[in-house]
C-alpha positions in Angstrom: -1.0 21.1 14.8 -1.8 17.8 16.6 -1.9 14.6 14.5 -5.6 14.0 15.1 -6.4 17.5 13.9 -4.2 17.1 10.8 -5.9 13.7 10.0 -9.4 15.3 10.3 -8.3 18.3 8.2 -6.9 16.0 5.5 -10.1 14.0 5.5 -12.2 17.2 5.1 -10.1 18.5 2.3 -10.2 15.2 0.4 -14.0 15.3 0.3 -14.2 11.5 0.1 -13.7 8.5 2.4 -10.0 7.6 2.8 -8.0 4.8 4.1 -5.1 5.3 6.5 -2.4 4.9 3.8 -4.0 7.6 1.7 -4.3 9.9 4.7 -0.6 9.3 5.4 0.3 10.1 1.8 -1.8 13.3 1.7 -0.9 14.6 5.2 2.8 13.7 5.2 2.5 12.0 8.5 4.0 8.6 9.3 1.5 5.7 8.8 1.9 4.7 12.5 1.0 8.2 13.6 -2.0 8.2 11.3 -3.1 4.8 12.7 -2.9 6.0 16.3 -4.7 9.3 15.5 -7.5 7.3 13.7 -7.8 5.0 16.7 -8.3 8.0 19.0 -10.8 9.6 16.5 -12.8 6.3 16.2 -13.0 6.0 20.0 -14.5 9.5 20.3 -16.8 9.0 17.3 -15.2 11.9 15.4 -14.9 9.7 12.2 -17.2 7.1 10.7 -16.8 4.4 8.1 -19.3 4.7 5.2 -17.4 2.1 3.2 -15.4 -0.8 4.4 -11.8 0.2 5.4 -12.4 3.9 4.5 -13.2 6.7 6.9 -14.6 10.2 6.8 -15.4 12.9 9.5 -18.6 12.2 11.3 -19.9 15.8 11.1 -20.4 15.5 7.3 
């Protein structure tokens, strides 16, 4: 599974907005990998930030 897909899956399973550190903890990915995946997801509009510094999937 690609890192961006795993980040999105982790966000969906959590059911609440998460920061990058929490996503890294829950997914088992390295924090740098999560940061890059989130940057790509932000650029495509796949994730949104309802709360400062926390993100969730846009299709919620």
